[in-house]
C-alpha positions as CSV (number, residue, x, y, z in Angstrom):
1,M,-39.8,-0.9,124.7
2,K,-42.4,-3.7,125.6
3,H,-43.4,-4.7,129.0
4,T,-45.0,-8.0,129.2
5,A,-46.0,-8.1,132.7
6,S,-49.5,-7.0,133.4
7,L,-50.0,-4.1,136.1
8,S,-50.4,-6.0,139.5
9,R,-52.8,-3.4,140.7
10,R,-55.1,-4.4,137.7
11,R,-55.0,-8.1,139.2
12,F,-55.9,-6.8,142.5
13,L,-58.8,-4.6,141.4
14,Q,-60.4,-7.3,139.6
15,T,-60.5,-9.5,142.7
16,T,-61.8,-6.8,145.4
17,T,-64.3,-5.6,142.8
18,T,-66.0,-9.1,143.4
19,L,-66.1,-8.8,147.1
20,T,-69.6,-7.8,148.6
21,S,-68.1,-7.3,152.3
22,A,-67.8,-3.7,152.6
23,T,-65.5,-4.3,155.6
24,V,-63.0,-5.8,153.2
25,A,-63.6,-3.7,150.3
26,A,-63.8,-0.2,151.8
27,P,-60.2,0.4,152.3
28,F,-59.3,0.3,148.9
29,L,-62.3,1.7,147.3
30,L,-61.6,3.9,144.4
31,P,-63.1,7.4,144.1
32,A,-65.2,8.2,141.3
33,R,-62.6,10.1,139.0
34,V,-60.5,6.7,138.8
35,W,-63.3,4.6,138.4
36,A,-64.1,6.6,135.3
37,A,-60.9,5.7,133.8
38,P,-60.8,2.0,132.2
39,P,-59.0,-0.5,134.1
40,S,-56.1,-0.6,131.4
41,K,-55.3,3.1,132.4
42,R,-55.3,2.9,136.3
43,I,-52.0,3.4,137.9
44,T,-51.5,2.9,141.4
45,V,-48.7,5.1,142.9
46,G,-46.6,5.2,146.3
47,F,-44.7,8.2,147.5
48,I,-41.1,7.7,149.1
49,G,-40.6,10.8,151.1
50,M,-43.1,13.7,151.6
51,G,-41.3,17.1,151.7
52,I,-42.2,20.0,149.8
53,M,-41.5,18.7,146.3
54,A,-43.5,15.6,147.1
55,R,-46.4,17.6,148.5
56,G,-46.6,19.3,145.0
57,H,-46.4,15.9,143.3
58,L,-49.0,14.6,145.3
59,G,-51.2,17.4,144.4
60,G,-50.8,16.8,140.9
61,L,-51.6,13.2,140.8
62,L,-54.4,13.4,143.0
63,G,-56.0,15.5,140.3
64,M,-55.4,12.9,137.5
65,A,-57.9,10.2,136.6
66,D,-55.7,7.8,135.4
67,A,-53.6,7.5,139.0
68,Q,-54.4,6.3,142.4
69,V,-52.3,7.3,145.4
70,L,-52.2,4.3,147.8
71,A,-49.4,4.9,150.2
72,V,-46.6,7.4,151.4
73,C,-43.5,6.9,153.4
74,D,-41.3,9.3,155.2
75,V,-39.0,9.4,158.2
76,H,-41.0,12.1,159.6
77,Q,-44.4,11.0,161.3
78,G,-45.8,14.5,161.0
79,R,-45.3,14.6,157.1
80,R,-46.5,11.0,156.7
81,D,-49.8,11.9,158.8
82,N,-50.1,15.1,156.9
83,A,-50.0,13.3,153.3
84,V,-52.5,10.5,154.3
85,A,-54.9,13.2,155.7
86,R,-54.6,15.0,152.3
87,V,-55.1,12.1,150.4
88,H,-58.0,10.8,152.5
89,K,-59.8,14.6,152.3
90,D,-59.3,14.5,148.4
91,Y,-60.7,11.4,147.6
92,A,-63.3,11.5,150.3
93,K,-65.0,14.5,148.3
94,E,-66.0,11.8,145.7
95,Q,-67.5,9.1,148.0
96,E,-71.2,8.8,148.5
97,S,-70.2,8.2,152.3
98,G,-67.9,11.2,152.4
99,T,-65.1,9.3,153.6
100,Y,-62.1,7.6,152.5
101,K,-59.3,5.6,154.2
102,G,-57.3,3.7,151.5
103,C,-54.2,5.4,152.0
104,L,-51.4,3.8,154.2
105,A,-48.2,5.2,155.5
106,F,-44.7,3.6,156.0
107,G,-41.5,4.9,157.7
108,D,-39.2,2.3,155.8
109,F,-39.7,2.5,152.0
110,R,-38.9,-1.1,151.5
111,E,-42.2,-2.0,153.0
112,L,-44.0,0.4,150.5
113,L,-42.0,-1.2,147.6
114,A,-43.2,-4.8,149.0
115,R,-46.8,-3.8,148.3
116,K,-47.8,-6.0,145.3
117,D,-50.8,-3.7,144.5
118,I,-48.5,-0.4,143.8
119,D,-47.6,-0.2,140.4
120,A,-45.2,3.1,140.3
121,V,-43.3,5.1,142.9
122,V,-42.5,8.8,143.0
123,I,-39.1,9.4,145.0
124,A,-38.8,13.0,146.3
125,T,-36.2,12.4,149.0
126,P,-33.1,14.4,149.5
127,D,-30.6,13.6,146.8
128,H,-28.4,11.0,149.1
129,W,-31.7,8.9,149.2
130,H,-32.4,8.8,145.3
131,A,-30.3,5.8,144.3
132,I,-31.0,2.8,146.8
133,P,-34.9,3.3,146.5
134,A,-34.9,3.7,142.8
135,I,-33.0,0.7,142.4
136,L,-34.8,-1.4,144.8
137,A,-38.2,0.0,142.9
138,A,-36.6,-1.2,139.7
139,R,-36.0,-4.6,141.1
140,A,-39.5,-4.9,142.4
141,K,-40.6,-4.0,138.6
142,K,-42.0,-0.7,139.8
143,D,-42.0,2.2,137.3
144,V,-40.3,5.3,138.8
145,Y,-40.6,9.1,138.8
146,C,-37.1,10.3,140.7
147,E,-36.5,13.8,141.5
148,K,-33.4,15.5,139.9
149,P,-30.7,15.8,140.3
150,L,-30.9,11.8,139.7
151,S,-27.9,11.0,141.9
152,L,-25.4,11.9,144.4
153,T,-22.4,10.2,142.7
154,I,-21.7,9.3,139.0
155,A,-21.6,5.4,139.9
156,E,-25.0,5.9,141.3
157,S,-26.5,7.3,138.3
158,R,-25.0,4.3,136.3
159,A,-26.4,1.7,138.6
160,M,-29.8,3.5,138.4
161,V,-29.8,3.0,134.4
162,T,-28.5,-0.4,134.7
163,A,-31.4,-1.5,137.1
164,A,-34.1,0.2,135.2
165,R,-32.9,-1.4,131.9
166,E,-32.6,-4.7,133.5
167,N,-36.0,-4.5,134.7
168,N,-37.6,-3.2,131.9
169,I,-39.3,-0.3,134.0
170,V,-40.3,3.3,132.7
171,F,-38.1,5.7,134.8
172,Q,-38.9,9.6,134.6
173,T,-36.2,12.2,135.9
174,G,-37.9,15.1,137.5
175,S,-36.6,17.5,135.0
176,Q,-39.9,19.1,134.1
177,Q,-38.3,22.0,132.1
178,R,-38.5,19.6,129.1
179,T,-42.4,19.7,129.3
180,E,-43.7,22.4,131.4
181,F,-43.0,26.3,131.7
182,K,-45.1,27.1,128.7
183,G,-42.8,25.5,126.3
184,Y,-40.0,28.2,126.5
185,F,-37.3,25.4,127.1
186,R,-38.7,23.2,124.1
187,Q,-38.5,26.1,122.0
188,A,-35.2,27.3,122.7
189,V,-33.9,23.8,122.0
190,E,-35.6,23.6,118.7
191,Y,-34.5,26.8,117.5
192,V,-30.8,26.0,118.6
193,R,-30.8,22.7,116.9
194,S,-32.4,23.8,114.0
195,G,-29.4,26.3,113.3
196,R,-31.1,29.7,114.0
197,I,-28.1,30.9,116.2
198,G,-25.6,29.2,113.6
199,K,-23.0,26.9,114.9
200,V,-23.1,26.8,118.7
201,K,-19.8,28.3,120.2
202,T,-20.5,28.7,123.9
203,V,-23.1,27.9,126.4
204,R,-23.8,29.7,129.7
205,V,-25.5,28.4,132.8
206,G,-26.3,30.6,135.7
207,V,-26.7,28.6,138.7
208,S,-25.2,28.7,142.5
209,G,-21.8,26.9,143.4
210,P,-20.5,23.3,144.5
211,A,-21.3,21.7,147.5
212,K,-19.5,22.1,150.9
213,P,-18.8,19.9,153.9
214,C,-21.2,19.9,156.6
215,D,-20.7,21.8,159.6
216,L,-23.9,22.1,161.4
217,P,-24.1,22.1,165.2
218,A,-25.9,19.1,166.8
219,E,-29.7,19.7,168.0
220,P,-31.9,17.3,169.7
221,V,-33.7,14.8,167.8
222,P,-37.4,15.8,167.6
223,A,-40.3,13.1,168.5
224,G,-41.5,11.4,165.4
225,V,-38.3,11.9,163.5
226,D,-36.1,8.8,162.5
227,W,-33.0,10.5,162.1
228,E,-30.7,7.4,161.8
229,F,-33.0,6.6,158.8
230,W,-32.9,10.1,157.4
231,N,-28.9,10.0,157.1
232,G,-29.0,6.4,155.9
233,P,-26.0,5.7,153.5
234,S,-24.6,9.0,154.4
235,P,-21.8,9.5,157.2
236,A,-23.4,9.6,160.7
237,R,-23.8,12.9,161.9
238,P,-26.3,14.8,164.5
239,F,-29.5,15.9,163.9
240,N,-30.0,19.7,162.6
241,S,-33.3,21.0,161.7
242,I,-31.6,22.9,158.8
243,L,-31.3,19.4,157.1
244,C,-34.8,17.9,158.4
245,P,-37.1,20.8,159.3
246,V,-39.3,20.1,162.1
247,G,-43.1,20.3,161.0
248,I,-44.4,20.7,157.6
249,H,-42.1,23.2,156.0
250,T,-42.8,25.4,153.0
251,H,-39.2,26.1,152.0
252,F,-36.4,23.9,150.3
253,P,-34.2,22.7,153.1
254,A,-30.5,23.3,152.7
255,W,-29.3,19.7,152.7
256,R,-28.9,20.7,149.0
257,N,-25.5,22.6,150.3
258,Y,-23.6,19.9,151.9
259,K,-21.6,17.2,149.9
260,E,-22.7,14.4,152.0
261,Y,-26.5,14.8,150.8
262,A,-26.2,16.6,148.0
263,C,-24.1,18.5,145.2
264,G,-24.7,22.3,146.0
265,G,-26.7,24.7,143.8
266,L,-24.7,23.8,141.0
267,A,-26.8,20.3,141.0
268,D,-30.0,21.7,142.3
269,M,-30.8,24.3,139.9
270,G,-27.9,23.0,137.6
271,A,-29.8,19.7,137.1
272,H,-32.4,21.9,135.2
273,H,-30.3,24.3,133.3
274,F,-27.5,21.9,132.7
275,D,-30.1,19.7,131.4
276,I,-31.3,22.2,128.7
277,A,-27.8,22.8,127.6
278,Q,-27.0,19.1,127.2
279,W,-30.7,18.8,125.1
280,G,-29.9,21.9,123.1
281,L,-26.5,20.6,122.4
282,G,-27.9,17.0,121.1
283,M,-25.8,15.4,124.3
284,D,-28.5,13.5,125.8
285,G,-26.4,10.5,125.9
286,S,-22.8,12.1,126.4
287,G,-21.2,14.6,128.0
288,P,-18.0,17.0,128.0
289,V,-14.4,15.7,127.6
290,E,-12.6,18.4,129.6
291,I,-13.7,20.1,133.0
292,I,-11.4,23.2,133.8
293,P,-11.9,25.2,137.1
294,P,-11.1,28.4,137.9
295,A,-8.0,28.9,140.5
296,S,-10.7,30.2,143.0
297,G,-14.0,31.0,143.3
298,D,-17.4,29.1,143.3
299,T,-18.1,30.2,139.5
300,G,-16.4,30.2,135.9
301,L,-15.6,26.4,135.7
302,K,-15.5,25.7,131.9
303,Y,-16.7,22.6,130.3
304,V,-15.3,21.4,126.9
305,Y,-17.3,19.1,124.4
306,A,-15.5,16.9,121.9
307,N,-16.7,19.3,119.1
308,G,-15.2,22.1,120.6
309,I,-18.3,23.8,122.2
310,E,-17.3,25.4,125.6
311,M,-19.8,25.5,128.5
312,F,-19.5,28.0,131.4
313,H,-20.8,27.5,134.9
314,G,-22.0,31.3,135.7
315,G,-24.0,34.1,134.0
316,P,-27.4,35.0,134.2
317,S,-29.8,32.7,135.6
318,G,-30.8,30.1,133.0
319,T,-29.3,28.9,130.0
320,T,-27.7,31.1,127.3
321,F,-26.5,29.5,123.8
322,E,-24.2,31.7,121.8
323,G,-23.7,30.9,118.1
324,E,-22.0,32.5,115.2
325,L,-25.4,34.2,114.0
326,G,-26.8,35.1,117.5
327,T,-27.9,34.1,121.2
328,I,-30.9,32.3,122.7
329,Y,-31.4,32.9,126.2
330,V,-34.0,31.0,128.3
331,D,-35.2,30.8,131.9
332,R,-38.3,30.1,133.4
333,K,-39.6,33.6,133.1
334,G,-39.5,33.4,129.2
335,I,-37.0,33.0,126.2
336,Q,-35.2,35.9,124.1
337,S,-33.0,36.0,121.5
338,T,-30.4,38.5,119.7
339,P,-31.2,39.5,117.3
340,E,-34.9,39.3,118.0
341,T,-35.8,38.1,114.6
342,I,-34.2,34.7,115.4
343,L,-37.6,34.0,117.5
344,T,-40.0,35.9,115.3
345,T,-39.2,33.7,112.4
346,P,-41.5,30.6,112.5
347,L,-39.8,27.1,112.3
348,G,-40.4,25.5,108.9
349,E,-41.2,21.8,108.2
350,K,-37.5,20.9,107.8
351,D,-36.3,22.3,110.9
352,F,-35.7,20.2,113.9
353,H,-39.0,19.6,115.8
354,L,-39.4,17.6,119.2
355,P,-41.8,15.0,119.5
356,V,-45.3,16.3,120.7
357,I,-46.0,15.2,124.4
358,A,-48.2,15.8,127.3
359,A,-47.8,19.2,128.8
360,S,-47.3,18.2,132.1
361,H,-44.2,16.0,133.0
362,K,-46.2,13.6,135.3
363,Q,-48.7,12.9,132.6
364,N,-45.8,12.3,130.4
365,W,-44.8,9.6,132.7
366,L,-48.1,8.0,133.1
367,D,-48.8,7.9,129.5
368,C,-45.4,6.0,129.2
369,I,-46.3,3.6,131.7
370,K,-49.4,2.9,129.7
371,S,-47.4,2.8,126.5
372,R,-44.1,1.3,127.7
373,Q,-42.2,3.9,125.6
374,R,-39.2,6.2,127.3
375,P,-40.4,9.5,128.9
376,V,-39.1,12.9,127.8
377,A,-36.6,12.8,130.8
378,D,-35.5,9.0,130.8
379,V,-33.0,7.7,133.2
380,E,-30.3,7.8,130.8
381,I,-30.9,11.6,130.1
382,G,-31.3,12.3,134.1
383,A,-27.8,10.2,134.5
384,R,-26.0,12.5,132.0
385,T,-27.3,15.7,133.4
386,A,-26.3,14.5,136.8
387,Q,-22.8,13.8,135.9
388,V,-22.3,17.2,134.1
389,C,-23.0,18.7,137.8
390,Q,-20.8,15.9,139.3
391,L,-18.2,16.8,137.2
392,G,-18.4,20.5,137.8
393,N,-18.2,19.6,141.6
394,I,-15.4,17.4,141.3
395,G,-13.4,20.3,139.2
396,Y,-14.0,22.7,142.0
397,W,-13.0,20.5,144.7
398,L,-9.6,19.4,142.8
399,R,-8.8,22.8,141.5
400,R,-7.1,21.3,138.3
401,P,-8.1,20.4,134.6
402,L,-9.5,17.1,134.2
403,K,-9.9,15.0,131.0
404,W,-13.5,13.1,131.0
405,N,-14.3,10.1,128.9
406,P,-17.9,10.2,128.7
407,E,-18.3,6.8,127.0
408,K,-16.5,5.0,129.6
409,E,-17.3,7.2,132.3
410,E,-14.2,7.7,133.8
411,F,-11.4,10.3,134.3
412,I,-8.4,9.7,132.2
413,G,-5.0,9.4,133.9
414,D,-6.2,10.8,137.3
415,P,-6.8,8.1,139.9
416,E,-7.8,10.8,142.6
417,A,-10.5,11.9,140.7
418,N,-11.9,8.6,139.7
419,K,-12.0,8.0,143.3
420,L,-14.7,10.9,143.5
421,R,-17.0,9.3,141.3
422,S,-18.5,7.1,144.2
423,R,-18.2,6.8,147.6
424,E,-18.6,4.0,150.1
425,N,-22.1,3.9,151.8
426,R,-22.7,3.4,155.3
427,A,-23.6,0.1,156.5
428,P,-26.1,-1.5,156.2
429,W,-26.8,0.2,153.0
430,N,-23.6,-0.6,151.4
431,K,-25.2,-4.1,150.5
432,V,-27.6,-2.9,147.9
């Protein structure tokens, strides 16, 4: 995959480095760690959303010699100010003057996307705010790292893939189990796809349940919070700090539980563990063909693939592959097999091996921005995993068996279910 346009930041740097006026050049002075990298490897980054996940990503990118954080955006002024101060403090350590003031803050992500000197963006907003910034970033020719689950609806995920492909951008989904966690998940996939447990019969994914309607009471909107913008494309509702915590929070907010903003725990950790299931089954570009929910309860839903493999929502945390010759269980704490000899016997040259990539998800993204290759969790992969989670939610909501065409991305003979593939965004966000 080729990308003919040169990075705009590089042209900007070539211009600013010729300036002698300290007044003009100082706000954009790059710290020593970035100057140490050749110009072709500097990637300028803006952040959209500065919650707990974004702060983790920010810390990672601040330590990378081939990335430069130029701007941050959030609807919460306190989180904007905190992020800017963090960038300035970190980069100031490597300035002779001991100061740095090169990071700007925005309350509207569209202003950040309008900057010509930003090459790429990290989107780490609540789920209902993933699709619109990602699509507009793609149209602005900016590469994207977007948190998982990729989208709120099936229609959104396909629109994100289309925008990425039409604009030839590198798009990484934040499914870091494909790169990190000591390689446990990669090992599981290699052993399963090498046939070490024989023909796969069943997969079990242990995560929480589907989303529910939001019923939180109204609270006063705190100063410095643009609550209208936080709601954005979702239905208007009163502020509640459970959705948008006050201050610099250190927990994962419960907007994840509510269908107006997310698809529940089934899609939160499910976007990680169903992703490994899809990867292990070789289904990165497809999905199940049947969804069979239980009569009641928030666990036990069954997915059926065209090859007869059954996947269940439920079981121990993580992903369990069950085959004719044994099982492989993998979670962030480790990997196990029954019998144990499955994993103690090394893979051979003729077995299935994943390509060698960077051991950091963000580094894989940066490497692919430079090479113009597709990353390990490309947008199409993220879309398909999100769809598995969304199909599960729709199954629980409707409580009846559903037939799904993964190629056409539509339910077969079920108009009511097909309506749930998308939703009408609130104005003015229904025009994107």
